[in-house]
LODREN-306419 format. One record per atom (N, C-alpha, C): residue number from 1; residue in one letter; atom name; x, y, z. Coordinates in steps of 0.05 Angstrom, whole numbers. Example, Ala and Ser with C-alpha at 12.3 -4.5 7.8 and 13.67 -1.06 7.14 Angstrom:
# residues 2
REC   k r  a     c1     c2     c3
REC   1 A  N    264   -114    156
REC   1 A CA    246    -90    156
REC   1 A  C    264    -66    156
REC   2 S  N    257    -45    142
REC   2 S CA    273    -21    143
REC   2 S  C    258      1    157
This chain:
# residues 79
REC   k r  a     c1     c2     c3
REC   1 K  N   2271   2188   2207
REC   1 K CA   2279   2160   2211
REC   1 K  C   2261   2141   2195
REC   2 L  N   2273   2119   2186
REC   2 L CA   2258   2099   2172
REC   2 L  C   2244   2081   2192
REC   3 H  N   2219   2075   2188
REC   3 H CA   2203   2058   2205
REC   3 H  C   2187   2039   2189
REC   4 S  N   2189   2013   2195
REC   4 S CA   2173   1993   2182
REC   4 S  C   2155   1980   2203
REC   5 E  N   2128   1986   2201
REC   5 E CA   2110   1974   2221
REC   5 E  C   2111   1944   2220
REC   6 G  N   2115   1932   2197
REC   6 G CA   2117   1903   2194
REC   6 G  C   2140   1891   2210
REC   7 C  N   2160   1907   2216
REC   7 C CA   2183   1897   2231
REC   7 C  C   2181   1902   2261
REC   8 D  N   2160   1916   2270
REC   8 D CA   2157   1922   2298
REC   8 D  C   2155   1896   2315
REC   9 V  N   2141   1876   2305
REC   9 V CA   2138   1851   2319
REC   9 V  C   2164   1837   2325
REC  10 Y  N   2185   1843   2309
REC  10 Y CA   2211   1831   2313
REC  10 Y  C   2230   1849   2329
REC  11 G  N   2219   1872   2339
REC  11 G CA   2235   1889   2356
REC  11 G  C   2253   1909   2342
REC  12 F  N   2249   1913   2316
REC  12 F CA   2267   1931   2301
REC  12 F  C   2260   1960   2307
REC  13 D  N   2280   1976   2315
REC  13 D CA   2277   2004   2321
REC  13 D  C   2276   2020   2295
REC  14 K  N   2268   2045   2297
REC  14 K CA   2270   2063   2274
REC  14 K  C   2299   2068   2269
REC  15 G  N   2306   2072   2243
REC  15 G CA   2334   2076   2236
REC  15 G  C   2339   2102   2221
REC  16 K  N   2362   2114   2225
REC  16 K CA   2369   2138   2210
REC  16 K  C   2373   2130   2181
REC  17 Y  N   2367   2149   2163
REC  17 Y CA   2370   2144   2134
REC  17 Y  C   2385   2167   2121
REC  18 T  N   2397   2161   2098
REC  18 T CA   2410   2182   2082
REC  18 T  C   2396   2181   2055
REC  19 T  N   2397   2205   2041
REC  19 T CA   2385   2206   2015
REC  19 T  C   2404   2220   1996
REC  20 T  N   2402   2213   1970
REC  20 T CA   2416   2227   1949
REC  20 T  C   2397   2230   1926
REC  21 K  N   2402   2250   1910
REC  21 K CA   2385   2255   1886
REC  21 K  C   2398   2243   1862
REC  22 S  N   2381   2230   1845
REC  22 S CA   2391   2218   1820
REC  22 S  C   2369   2224   1799
REC  23 G  N   2374   2245   1784
REC  23 G CA   2353   2253   1764
REC  23 G  C   2328   2262   1779
REC  24 D  N   2305   2251   1772
REC  24 D CA   2281   2258   1786
REC  24 D  C   2273   2238   1808
REC  25 A  N   2292   2221   1815
REC  25 A CA   2288   2201   1837
REC  25 A  C   2305   2209   1861
REC  26 T  N   2295   2201   1885
REC  26 T CA   2310   2204   1909
REC  26 T  C   2318   2176   1919
REC  27 M  N   2344   2171   1921
REC  27 M CA   2354   2146   1931
REC  27 M  C   2357   2147   1961
REC  28 F  N   2353   2125   1975
REC  28 F CA   2356   2125   2004
REC  28 F  C   2369   2099   2013
REC  29 E  N   2383   2101   2036
REC  29 E CA   2395   2078   2050
REC  29 E  C   2390   2082   2079
REC  30 A  N   2386   2059   2093
REC  30 A CA   2381   2060   2122
REC  30 A  C   2389   2034   2134
REC  31 E  N   2391   2034   2161
REC  31 E CA   2395   2009   2176
REC  31 E  C   2377   2010   2200
REC  32 T  N   2363   1988   2205
REC  32 T CA   2347   1984   2229
REC  32 T  C   2359   1961   2245
REC  33 V  N   2356   1962   2271
REC  33 V CA   2369   1942   2289
REC  33 V  C   2349   1931   2309
REC  34 S  N   2350   1906   2314
REC  34 S CA   2335   1892   2335
REC  34 S  C   2355   1878   2354
REC  35 K  N   2351   1881   2380
REC  35 K CA   2369   1868   2399
REC  35 K  C   2370   1838   2396
REC  36 K  N   2347   1826   2388
REC  36 K CA   2345   1797   2386
REC  36 K  C   2346   1787   2357
REC  37 E  N   2338   1804   2338
REC  37 E CA   2335   1794   2310
REC  37 E  C   2355   1804   2290
REC  38 G  N   2375   1819   2298
REC  38 G CA   2396   1827   2280
REC  38 G  C   2393   1854   2268
REC  39 K  N   2401   1857   2243
REC  39 K CA   2401   1883   2229
REC  39 K  C   2387   1880   2202
REC  40 I  N   2376   1902   2192
REC  40 I CA   2365   1903   2165
REC  40 I  C   2378   1927   2151
REC  41 Q  N   2390   1922   2128
REC  41 Q CA   2401   1943   2111
REC  41 Q  C   2380   1949   2089
REC  42 W  N   2371   1973   2087
REC  42 W CA   2351   1982   2068
REC  42 W  C   2364   1999   2046
REC  43 K  N   2356   1994   2021
REC  43 K CA   2364   2011   1998
REC  43 K  C   2341   2013   1979
REC  44 G  N   2336   2038   1969
REC  44 G CA   2314   2040   1951
REC  44 G  C   2313   2068   1938
REC  45 S  N   2290   2072   1924
REC  45 S CA   2286   2098   1911
REC  45 S  C   2257   2106   1913
REC  46 V  N   2253   2132   1912
REC  46 V CA   2226   2144   1911
REC  46 V  C   2226   2162   1886
REC  47 K  N   2206   2158   1869
REC  47 K CA   2203   2174   1845
REC  47 K  C   2173   2179   1842
REC  48 G  N   2166   2205   1844
REC  48 G CA   2137   2212   1843
REC  48 G  C   2123   2199   1866
REC  49 D  N   2102   2184   1860
REC  49 D CA   2087   2170   1882
REC  49 D  C   2094   2141   1884
REC  50 M  N   2117   2133   1872
REC  50 M CA   2126   2105   1873
REC  50 M  C   2151   2102   1890
REC  51 M  N   2152   2079   1904
REC  51 M CA   2176   2073   1921
REC  51 M  C   2182   2043   1916
REC  52 E  N   2208   2037   1913
REC  52 E CA   2216   2010   1910
REC  52 E  C   2245   2006   1921
REC  53 G  N   2251   1981   1927
REC  53 G CA   2278   1976   1937
REC  53 G  C   2281   1948   1947
REC  54 T  N   2303   1944   1962
REC  54 T CA   2309   1918   1974
REC  54 T  C   2317   1922   2003
REC  55 Y  N   2315   1901   2018
REC  55 Y CA   2327   1901   2045
REC  55 Y  C   2338   1874   2050
REC  56 I  N   2361   1874   2065
REC  56 I CA   2375   1849   2071
REC  56 I  C   2376   1847   2102
REC  57 W  N   2364   1825   2111
REC  57 W CA   2362   1819   2140
REC  57 W  C   2384   1800   2147
REC  58 T  N   2402   1809   2165
REC  58 T CA   2423   1791   2174
REC  58 T  C   2420   1786   2204
REC  59 K  N   2425   1762   2212
REC  59 K CA   2423   1753   2240
REC  59 K  C   2443   1731   2245
REC  60 A  N   2456   1733   2268
REC  60 A CA   2476   1712   2275
REC  60 A  C   2463   1685   2274
REC  61 G  N   2477   1666   2261
REC  61 G CA   2468   1638   2261
REC  61 G  C   2449   1632   2238
REC  62 Q  N   2444   1651   2220
REC  62 Q CA   2427   1645   2197
REC  62 Q  C   2438   1659   2172
REC  63 A  N   2431   1648   2149
REC  63 A CA   2439   1661   2124
REC  63 A  C   2423   1687   2121
REC  64 A  N   2436   1707   2108
REC  64 A CA   2422   1732   2102
REC  64 A  C   2398   1727   2084
REC  65 I  N   2377   1743   2089
REC  65 I CA   2352   1740   2073
REC  65 I  C   2348   1767   2059
REC  66 E  N   2344   1766   2032
REC  66 E CA   2339   1790   2017
REC  66 E  C   2310   1791   2008
REC  67 Y  N   2298   1815   2012
REC  67 Y CA   2270   1820   2004
REC  67 Y  C   2269   1842   1984
REC  68 V  N   2249   1843   1968
REC  68 V CA   2244   1865   1949
REC  68 V  C   2217   1877   1956
REC  69 F  N   2215   1904   1955
REC  69 F CA   2189   1917   1960
REC  69 F  C   2184   1938   1939
REC  70 K  N   2158   1943   1935
REC  70 K CA   2150   1963   1915
REC  70 K  C   2122   1972   1924
REC  71 G  N   2117   1998   1921
REC  71 G CA   2091   2008   1929
REC  71 G  C   2085   2035   1917
REC  72 K  N   2060   2043   1920
REC  72 K CA   2050   2069   1910
REC  72 K  C   2037   2083   1933
REC  73 L  N   2042   2109   1935
REC  73 L CA   2030   2126   1955
REC  73 L  C   2000   2126   1952
REC  74 K  N   1986   2121   1975
REC  74 K CA   1957   2121   1975
REC  74 K  C   1947   2150   1970
REC  75 A  N   1926   2152   1955
REC  75 A CA   1913   2178   1951
REC  75 A  C   1899   2186   1976
REC  76 K  N   1899   2211   1983
REC  76 K CA   1885   2221   2007
REC  76 K  C   1855   2219   2002
REC  77 E  N   1841   2211   2023
REC  77 E CA   1812   2210   2022
REC  77 E  C   1801   2238   2023
REC  78 K  N   1781   2243   2007
REC  78 K CA   1768   2269   2007
REC  78 K  C   1748   2270   2030
REC  79 K  N   1747   2293   2043
REC  79 K CA   1729   2296   2066
REC  79 K  C   1706   2313   2059
């Protein structure tokens, strides 16, 4: 399941996701829901240690808000 810690404060649950392969990238889509704050539709890709995509937050009574995200997997700390 997809989980965004940054969305926990808004009450968004973890959401099921689907993946497809496109060359050496993995594409994903998911939906997370909050009883009070609406829905978020996630779309993106993972390639190597990079991840990027968009999410659209929709809520009754407000215009949809689109965000873009991009990140790199943290290297594991050596023990």
